N, C-alpha and C positions, 0 to 999 in steps of 0.2 A: 631779445626776448620773444618777439612774435614768431621768429623762425623756430625757436626751441619749442614753443607751444604747437606750432604747425606740425613738426616732426614727431614730437614726443606725446602729444595729446590728440590733436585733431585727426591726423591720418589714421592712427590705430582705432580711434572712435568711429571714424567713417567705415573702416574695414569691418569692424564688429557689427555696425548697423546694417551694412550691406548683406552680411551673412544671415542675420536674423530676418531681414526683409525678404530675402530670397526664399528661405525655408517657410516663413509665414505665408508668403504668396502661394507657394506650391500647395500647402495644406488648405489654405482658403479656397483655391481653385478646385481642388479635389472635392471639398465639401459642397461647394456651390454647384458643381457639375453633377454630383450624385443626388442632389435634391433631398438629401437625408435630413436637413434641418427643418423640412416641412413635415417629417414623420413624427409620430408620437414617441418613438424610441429609436435608439441607435444600435447597430450591430457592434460587436467587439472591434472589428477593423475600423468602423466609422468613429468609435470612441477614441481609438488611438490617433486618428487624424485630427479629431476635434481637440484632443489633449495637446497635440503638437501646435495647432493654431493658437490655443489659449496661451501655451507656454511661450511661443515665439512672439506673440503680441506683447506679452508682459516684458520679455527680454528686450525687444526692440524699444518699447517705450522707456524702460529703465536705462538702456544704453544712450538713448537720445537725451533723456533728462539728467543723467548723472555724468555723462562723458562728453557727448557731442555739443550740446547746447552750452555747457560751461566753457568748453574749449573755444567755441566761436565767440562767446562774450569776452573771453580773455584776450583773444586776438584783436578784437575791436576795442579793447581797453574799456569795457563796460562792466566788468566783473568786480564786485566788492564782496570779499569774504564774509563780512559781518551783516550783509544785507539779507533780510528774510527771503525765503525761496519764492514766495508769491510776488515780491517786488522784482525779483530776477525774471520771473515769467512775464510780468507786465512790461518790463524793459525790453525783453525779447520780442514781445508783440509790437511795441512801438518802433522797434528797429526793423520790423518786417521778417523776423526770423520765424515767428509762429503766427498762424492765422489769427488765433485768439487764445488768451489765457483761459477763458471759460470753456472753449472746446477742448483744450488740453486737459483741464480738470475733469471734464465729462469722460474723456477717454480713460483717464486714470480710474474713475469710479466704475466704469463698465468693466475694466480689467479686473478690479478688485472683486466686484460682484461675481464675475464669471470664474474666478479662480477658486471660489468656495464651492464645495460639493454639498448637495442637498439630496442624499439618497432617498429620503422619504417624500421629496417634492420634485419628481422628474419633470413636471411641467415648467417649474421655475428654472431648472437647468437648461431645458430646451429654449425657453424664452431668452435667457441670458446669452446662450450661444448664438442665437439668431441676431440679437442686438449687437453683440461683439462682431460677428461676421459682417454686418451692415457697415461697421465703422473701420474695417480693415483698410479700404481705399483712403479714408481720411488720414489714418496714421501714415500710410505710404506717401501721401501728398505732403505731409509735414516733413518726412525725410527728404523728399525731392526738393522741397523748398530750402532745407538746410544744406543739402548738397550743392545747390546753386550758389548759396552764399559762401560755402567753402571754396568752390571753384574761383569765385571772385577774389578770394584771399590767397590764391596760389596753390590750393590743393589739387593734385592730379588724381582723379578718381578712376578706379578700374570699372570697366563695363561688364 
């Protein structure tokens, strides 16, 4: 059973997460280097890069939460289908898979706030983008931590 989970769930989840992380990091770096998040408004090319960052942040967090984390918990025989999601997050924290449930939920909230557009409130959009950009390294660290645990369970990761 664990080998089936490794090949059928964990490895594809890791590959998906790596793809989203790579594209997220590229968009994040471009935004940070351009200093555009300090400006009052964005140019159209900057909006496209910001959209890419928001999109990939959400996709990475979704892939971690719906595919990678469940696969790791299943390999560790810590997954219970009927268990509420918050209990699974708490269990993942206790096992060292996540730094904290609270931090994970904060990232989720930031992602949700940033994914909504407020055309009449550009200041709010800019603030949300800045806050999300500040937390990109935190989400990347969560992925690194999960990749470490996956390696310990036999997953061979691409660099």
